[in-house]
VOGU-3710 file (C-alpha; in Angstrom, 3 decimals, decimal comma):
1> mddidsiems> 207,223/112,498/202,375  209,113/110,489/199,789  207,868/109,234/196,460  207,825/105,548/195,622  210,222/105,839/192,692  213,420/106,007/194,718  216,199/103,476/194,201  215,158/100,210/195,813  217,188/98,742/198,641  216,567/95,565/200,606
11> dddefildve> 215,340/95,619/204,174  218,734/94,261/205,246  220,549/97,289/203,875  221,415/99,564/206,799  223,745/102,496/207,167  225,701/102,833/210,383  227,466/106,146/210,900  231,203/105,467/211,143  232,537/108,576/209,400  231,643/112,239/209,603
21> lteasvqdai> 228,524/112,742/207,491  228,196/116,040/205,671  226,200/117,197/202,687  229,394/117,354/200,619  230,467/113,797/201,464  227,000/112,469/200,706  226,927/114,228/197,353  230,377/112,836/196,515  229,074/109,337/197,162  226,012/109,956/195,017
31> nmaladeesn> 228,153/111,329/192,190  230,356/108,245/192,278  227,333/105,934/192,254  225,905/107,715/189,215  229,198/108,110/187,334  228,514/105,313/184,873  225,080/106,667/184,017  226,431/110,193/183,546  229,273/109,002/181,316  226,774/107,342/179,003
41> stqpavttnm> 224,381/110,287/178,841  224,153/112,300/175,655  224,953/116,001/175,604  222,100/118,389/174,729  222,112/120,010/171,331  223,808/123,404/171,146  221,384/126,262/170,539  222,428/128,826/167,949  221,019/132,227/167,123  219,518/130,717/163,976
51> dippvsdell> 217,212/128,614/166,171  215,832/131,623/168,050  213,328/134,111/166,589  214,701/137,681/166,588  213,761/139,899/169,527  211,667/142,890/168,440  212,590/146,478/169,265  209,332/146,708/171,243  210,591/144,065/173,666  214,139/145,397/173,819
61> nfdgnqfged> 212,973/148,945/174,597  210,403/147,991/177,240  211,068/149,592/180,641  210,001/147,121/183,326  210,854/149,523/186,143  208,594/152,237/184,757  205,693/149,850/184,219  206,114/148,512/187,753  205,805/152,034/189,132  202,774/152,616/186,905
71> llkyfekdtf> 201,109/149,510/188,410  201,337/151,120/191,851  199,425/154,126/190,517  196,804/151,955/188,802  196,323/150,059/192,075  195,213/153,271/193,723  192,663/153,810/190,920  191,228/150,253/191,105  192,247/149,508/187,504  195,139/147,224/188,410
81> ekvlfehwkq> 193,744/143,919/187,091  192,489/145,481/183,850  195,894/147,012/183,142  197,651/143,724/183,925  195,408/141,783/181,533  195,981/144,301/178,752  199,718/144,044/179,361  199,669/140,236/179,249  197,459/140,238/176,144  200,023/142,357/174,303
91> yvpqcyvyyn> 203,322/140,976/175,557  202,902/137,334/176,639  202,539/136,041/173,021  205,692/137,978/172,121  207,684/136,758/175,124  206,800/133,065/174,749  207,662/131,823/171,289  208,770/128,506/169,843  212,216/127,737/168,509  212,427/127,414/164,755
101> qltkgvyeqq> 213,062/123,749/165,493  209,905/122,803/167,401  211,636/119,873/169,093  213,477/122,422/171,273  210,215/123,643/172,778  209,395/127,138/174,056  211,835/130,039/174,191  211,409/132,890/176,704  212,220/136,376/175,382  212,649/139,185/177,945
111> vqeilirpld> 210,205/137,455/180,322  211,948/138,614/183,476  212,126/142,287/182,446  208,677/142,591/180,864  206,454/140,202/182,847  208,095/139,430/186,208  210,036/142,547/187,190  206,923/144,810/187,211  205,145/142,346/189,538  208,050/142,494/191,988
121> iflygtidte> 208,069/146,290/191,997  204,321/146,369/192,615  204,471/143,800/195,412  207,346/145,401/197,328  206,358/148,969/196,484  209,851/149,963/195,389  212,408/149,497/192,617  214,951/148,365/195,213  213,313/144,950/195,583  216,430/143,208/196,967
131> eaiktirsfn> 216,578/145,515/199,976  212,822/145,108/200,521  213,181/141,320/200,515  215,926/141,503/203,146  213,668/143,602/205,381  210,706/141,248/204,923  212,831/138,180/205,695  213,827/139,772/208,997  210,179/139,578/210,108  210,114/135,783/209,836
141> krptvcgrlf> 210,040/133,373/212,727  212,572/130,583/212,743  211,018/127,802/210,604  209,983/124,643/212,463  209,165/122,678/209,303  211,583/121,921/206,470  209,403/120,874/203,512  212,362/120,799/201,115  211,282/119,435/197,726  213,554/116,639/196,588
151> kseeptyfcr> 215,239/116,821/193,221  215,986/113,787/191,124  218,950/111,757/192,450  218,960/113,594/195,792  219,628/111,424/198,878  216,811/110,908/201,399  216,860/109,212/204,807  214,279/107,423/206,912  214,795/106,260/210,479  213,718/102,689/211,167
161> dccvdptcvl> 213,301/103,469/214,859  211,242/106,665/214,667  209,390/107,029/211,366  205,656/106,338/211,225  206,093/104,644/207,830  208,896/104,320/205,214  207,617/107,322/203,235  208,559/109,651/206,098  212,020/110,908/205,206  214,575/113,633/205,858
171> ctdcfvqseh> 216,832/115,644/203,574  220,596/115,541/204,160  220,756/118,876/206,017  218,057/117,864/208,506  219,353/114,318/208,901  222,911/115,293/209,886  221,444/117,753/212,424  219,044/115,235/213,992  219,113/112,417/216,538  218,129/109,990/213,787
181> rnhrykmnis> 221,732/109,829/212,537  222,523/107,787/215,670  219,657/105,347/215,042  219,086/102,584/212,526  218,466/104,412/209,288  218,291/103,828/205,565  219,364/106,045/202,679  217,593/106,105/199,320  218,004/108,132/196,134  214,900/110,149/195,323
191> agggycdcgd> 213,426/110,238/191,844  212,144/113,741/192,636  208,747/114,944/193,780  208,833/114,117/197,493  209,600/116,469/200,361  211,392/116,484/203,734  209,160/115,641/206,706  211,300/117,311/209,371  209,005/119,131/211,803  205,873/117,125/210,921
201> seawkqyvhc> 204,591/115,556/214,155  202,496/113,088/212,153  205,599/111,624/210,509  207,739/110,809/213,562  207,200/108,924/216,820  209,929/110,998/218,503  212,616/113,555/217,645  210,269/115,440/215,332  212,629/118,388/214,761  216,266/118,589/213,799
211> nihapqddpn> 218,526/121,226/215,354  217,910/123,570/212,418  214,120/123,541/212,863  213,852/123,155/216,639  211,089/125,475/217,983  212,433/128,494/219,849  209,630/131,051/219,557  206,770/131,693/221,954  204,315/128,765/221,526  201,448/130,983/222,696
221> essdavlnrl> 201,956/133,518/219,928  198,838/133,811/217,782  198,867/132,940/214,089  197,786/136,503/213,293  201,095/137,741/214,682  202,782/136,350/211,574  200,672/138,667/209,429  200,902/141,663/211,722  204,663/141,772/211,307  204,131/142,870/207,696
231> padlrlrakt> 203,128/146,493/206,971  199,397/146,888/206,206  199,962/148,274/202,685  202,270/145,349/201,830  199,670/142,861/203,046  197,016/144,496/200,875  199,177/144,486/197,748  200,240/140,888/198,375  196,669/139,654/198,755  195,521/141,500/195,628
241> lfqillrfsi> 198,429/140,222/193,555  198,146/136,629/194,810  194,416/136,541/194,072  194,855/137,782/190,511  197,838/135,564/189,696  196,309/132,432/191,211  192,941/132,892/189,506  194,651/133,646/186,206  196,878/130,566/186,358  194,188/128,123/187,440
251> rllcienyqq> 191,712/129,463/184,920  194,222/129,120/182,059  195,449/125,669/183,079  192,219/123,986/184,248  190,319/124,809/181,089  188,270/122,511/178,863  187,968/124,827/175,852  190,426/127,586/174,977  187,486/129,837/174,015  186,668/130,020/177,749
261> tpnelknefw> 189,708/132,273/178,143  188,693/135,775/179,333  188,084/138,071/176,369  190,459/140,620/177,873  193,342/138,216/177,114  192,470/137,364/173,501  194,620/139,118/170,914  194,083/139,590/167,184  195,493/136,114/166,423  192,931/134,225/168,516
271> dgdhkhyatm> 190,489/133,345/165,728  190,286/133,858/162,002  192,571/133,205/159,062  196,212/133,473/160,140  199,357/131,362/160,518  199,549/131,362/164,291  197,817/128,088/165,207  199,537/125,113/166,866  198,882/121,369/166,840  199,384/120,136/170,409
281> lfndeihtyd> 200,140/116,449/171,032  199,348/115,104/174,510  200,831/112,198/176,432  198,969/108,998/177,236  199,853/105,763/178,994  198,897/103,551/176,052  201,125/104,203/173,049  204,825/103,304/173,070  207,722/105,497/171,955  208,042/103,571/168,693
291> qvinilsrai> 204,335/103,917/167,945  204,423/107,680/168,525  207,573/108,062/166,406  206,060/106,114/163,521  202,815/108,072/163,683  204,609/111,435/163,738  206,853/110,487/160,818  203,721/110,131/158,680  201,715/113,010/160,146  204,370/115,750/160,039
301> qcsksqghey> 207,037/114,086/157,869  209,722/114,241/160,535  212,838/112,076/160,781  213,115/109,237/163,264  215,463/111,262/165,475  213,068/114,222/165,459  210,192/111,871/166,242  212,138/110,572/169,219  212,712/114,135/170,449  208,992/114,882/170,192
311> aslvdregrt> 208,144/111,660/172,027  210,652/112,522/174,781  209,152/116,004/175,165  205,638/114,584/175,419  206,786/112,036/177,996  208,634/114,638/180,084  206,244/117,594/179,869  202,947/115,839/179,156  202,423/117,625/175,842  204,288/119,396/173,039
321> virigtheyc> 203,586/121,420/169,906  204,365/119,449/166,740  203,226/121,896/164,050  202,625/125,652/163,684  200,814/127,301/160,783  197,327/127,912/159,436  194,350/126,182/160,989  193,989/123,954/157,938  197,681/123,000/158,037  197,476/122,089/161,738
331> qeakqtiqar> 194,186/120,249/161,257  195,818/118,076/158,596  198,392/116,797/161,115  195,710/116,155/163,733  193,545/114,162/161,321  196,478/112,046/160,167  197,474/111,205/163,737  193,937/110,228/164,719  193,482/108,183/161,546  196,661/106,222/162,322
341> tddtplkcei> 195,447/105,465/165,871  191,845/104,443/165,272  191,541/102,079/168,239  192,779/104,533/170,855  193,552/107,866/169,160  196,416/109,974/170,426  194,975/113,164/171,881  195,621/116,190/169,672  194,204/119,703/169,936  194,542/122,824/167,810
351> ypcsfvslqc> 195,132/126,037/169,748  196,012/129,627/168,850  199,710/130,121/169,594  198,769/133,057/171,825  196,714/130,690/174,022  199,686/128,332/174,332  201,852/131,299/175,316  199,370/132,299/178,018  199,427/128,772/179,420  203,235/128,798/179,464
361> faqkilhylq> 203,113/132,076/181,360  200,535/130,630/183,772  202,994/127,849/184,638  205,754/130,444/185,048  203,518/132,302/187,503  203,119/129,151/189,623  206,902/128,911/190,021  207,068/132,658/190,692  204,509/132,289/193,473  206,510/129,444/195,014
371> diiaisdgfr> 209,547/131,714/195,208  207,529/134,581/196,709  205,832/132,614/199,501  209,208/131,131/200,464  210,392/134,647/201,336  207,915/135,352/204,120  205,784/133,449/206,638  203,237/136,228/206,230  203,202/135,867/202,440  202,630/132,126/202,793
381> rifcecemdc> 199,697/132,626/205,151  198,107/135,241/202,871  198,580/132,878/199,935  196,910/129,983/201,766  193,893/132,206/202,361  193,812/133,056/198,641  193,924/129,364/197,724  190,700/128,916/199,689  188,930/131,788/197,905  185,931/130,914/195,750
391> cdnsakeitl> 186,319/130,760/191,973  185,041/133,655/189,903  181,842/133,219/187,907  181,330/129,695/189,192  177,859/128,199/189,273  178,910/126,207/192,323  180,685/127,780/195,249  183,962/125,880/195,052  187,371/127,119/196,082  190,327/127,557/193,748
401> tekvllgenm> 191,982/124,544/195,367  188,879/122,418/194,779  188,853/123,514/191,141  192,394/122,209/190,733  191,674/118,897/192,480  188,471/118,349/190,503  190,076/119,364/187,212  193,298/117,349/187,364  192,207/115,337/184,330  192,567/118,540/182,274
411> lwksarsalh> 196,155/119,098/183,409  199,260/117,776/181,701  202,273/116,458/183,607  204,346/119,627/184,084  201,315/121,784/184,985  200,068/119,187/187,466  203,509/118,951/189,050  203,784/122,750/189,395  200,401/122,971/191,155  201,238/120,072/193,476
421> qlfinsffmd> 204,521/121,716/194,453  202,672/124,954/195,156  200,310/123,104/197,518  203,290/121,535/199,302  205,087/124,868/199,685  201,983/126,575/201,045  199,516/124,275/202,844  202,047/121,671/203,986  204,356/124,183/205,659  201,763/125,082/208,294
431> aewkktfail> 200,064/122,514/210,551  196,762/124,433/210,623  196,567/124,862/206,858  197,739/121,300/206,249  194,727/120,068/208,204  192,434/122,386/206,231  193,799/121,004/202,976  193,440/117,402/204,169  189,746/117,943/204,958  189,173/119,561/201,574
441> ymkvsvclfl> 191,050/116,788/199,791  188,882/114,100/201,423  185,757/116,038/200,464  186,868/116,186/196,824  187,877/112,508/196,848  184,390/111,515/198,019  182,805/113,624/195,262  184,992/112,031/192,601  184,237/108,541/193,949  180,491/109,178/193,763
451> ll> 180,870/110,283/190,147  182,422/106,938/189,145
//
């Protein structure tokens, strides 16, 4: 499924295969087409040690392997989630800090060793996680769906003869291994965000699979067989971990008031008189770059070039921190911004820096989960089941997926994109779960329509 922001080509533009088409030759052509744009692009600023806060001895001396083994013991005592929350409360605010120059955004300190490595050891039940992953991959069936997420400037192909509509596209690998290369086809350049439809019977009139994803397994094999290939203890740990991580991430991202954060995650710099608050500026579709730059130059006394960097960050990520300090200091910037945009005020919020760090970690977890479910068919199926679990402490019995769909107005661009990609990599890779998601999506759409 392609996005609509690909490079436009006329309906008369067709590609007829007269040379050997490979991924390398296609990429060479793309690189040549984009050469002018690349030559005019500006190089990113060099980061120096002066820009980065010093790493504390506590972080440097942390033993991720030992804590991972401890998590296995806590799991047996039913204190796993409590220990995880205490760990995140202590270390997440230390691992996610801002550069001294705020325009450079968030800097990750020892995140892999302190926050991610212990999760891997718990999930696989061993320090030798690489060997465990190899074993788990061997349990997989040959994939019959591609679902590759397109990156910006990546070539995509749709077959005029076989596609259901022009949004049904293939990646280069699937295209060169399919019958569609001998048909009338069209190549576009993706702006990013779409995915390859190879293997989706609803996208193609014929030749649904390429040679890479052609079905070869027993069609009568039950869906439970995918799970049964995984050891029972691994399945239990995976389900427990997925439930905790998914609930944590959705609760931290789809949140109206930062005080709704679980108390177990609030550190000593959550409230009170301290210098660890942040003024967060959010994106909107109303104000122009120049307007934002002019407003910021008055609110935080930044230069025009710094204002442009802030505006670019807000446009790309959906939000950015523009000031850190006491609550009064941050409130001053917020009030100035809102006073300068009386008609339609730019959205600004003041958060504890520790809350911002937790939200950054929540987004990191979403990408971590994408990587994990790509390892195993069984992991992906377990994860889909977790996505359909009910929310904790909810007055209404809604699933975690419904909470995301209903709360998209609370999400900023990068968080929304991460959750959408997670849905694609889980629900959309399985025909049964894709149908389940489609039904749920229509249900939510009707509810939102009735609320208008």
